[in-house]
N, C-alpha and C positions, 0 to 999 in steps of 0.2 A: 345194352346201351353203352356205346363208347363215347367217351368224352374226355376232355382235358383234365378233369377232376379225378380220374381214376389213376391210382399210382401202382406201380409194380412192387412185388415183394422186395426186390433189389433196392428200389428208391426208399422204401420204408425202413429197410435195414440201415441204409446210409443216414437217414434222418435220425434214428435211434442212436446210432453210433456217434453222430455229431452232437446230439443232445447230451450223451454221457460225456463226451469230451469237454463240452462247454460247461457241464456241471462240475467236472474236475478242475477246471480253471477258475470258475466263478468263485471258489472258496478263497482265492487270493485277493479278492476285491471286495470293498463294501458294496452294498446294494446300490447306493447312488452312482458309485464308479462304474459298476457293471452295466446300469442302464445308459450311462453316457457313451459307452463303447459301441462302435459300429460293428457289423458283422465281419468285415475284413480285419478289424483289430483283434476281435475275439479269436478268429482263425489263426491269426499271426501268433498269438499267445499259445494256442493249442500246439502249433508246430515248434515253437521255441521250447515248450516243455517236453515234447516228444523227442526233439533233438538232444536236449540236456539228458534225458533219461536213457536214450540210446547210447550216447558217448560214455556216461558213466557206467552203464551196463557193460561196455566193452573194456572197461578199466582205465579209461582215460580221465585225466583230471581236468574237468571243465568247470568254468565259473557259472555259478547258479544265476540264472537270469533274475534280474532285480525285482520283478514282480513276485517272484517266489520267496523272497527274503522277508522275514517277519517285520512288520511295521512298528513294533513296539521297541526296537532296539534304539539306543541313543546314538547320537552322532559319533561319539567316542568309540563305540564298539560297533562299527558299521560292517565289519567283516562277516558276511552271512555264509561264507564258505569255511569258517573255522570249526575246527573239531570241538565237540562238547567235552573234551577231556580236560580242559583248563591249561593246556601247554601254550605258552606264549607263541606267536607266530614266528618269531625269529628262531626258536628252538625247533619248531616244526619243519622249517625249510630244509633242515638236514635230510629229512625223510624224503623230500621232493627231489633231491638231487640224483636218486636212482632213477635211471631211464627204464621205461615200462618194458623195453625190449631186452634189457640187459640180461634177463634170465632165460629169454626164449631163443636168442642167438647163441651159437657156438662158434668158437674159432677154430678154423681148420689147423690141424697139427702138422699135417704133411702137405708139401706143396704139390699142386696138381698141373701136370703138363699135358696140354692139349696138342693132338697132332692131327694135321689135315689128312682125311682119308680120301683119296682120289679114287674115281670111278675108272676101272680098267678100259671100258668102252670109249671114254673121252680121249685117252692117250692116242689112239689110232689115227 
C-alpha cells in the first residue's frame, strides 16, 4: 500500500535530527517562550547555535548569541562572553590583540624574484 503517510528512512532520520536540534535549543527558553516560537524561529535559533559552535571550533572569537546567555545575570554584568576567571574585561582585551593568524603565517626571509618563462614555439 503506497500512500502519502509512508515516510522514507531518510525522512525519519531528518525528523529525528531536527528533533534533537530543537531539544538542544529548547533548554535556553522557558516552556512558555518555546511554545510561542514558530517553526521558522526555532530553526533560525538552531542555525545560530550551529554557526556559533562552528566559528568557535575554528578558533574564532564570536559573540555568543543572546538567547544562549544565562537570563539570571544582572544588567550590570550583561557580558555573556566574559571568561569565568574573574579578570576584568579591560585587562582581557590585551589577550584579544593577538591576531589568530599571527602564529600561522610566516614572513619570507628572502625576496623571491619571478621570471616569465616563454614557450620556444611561440617565438617563431
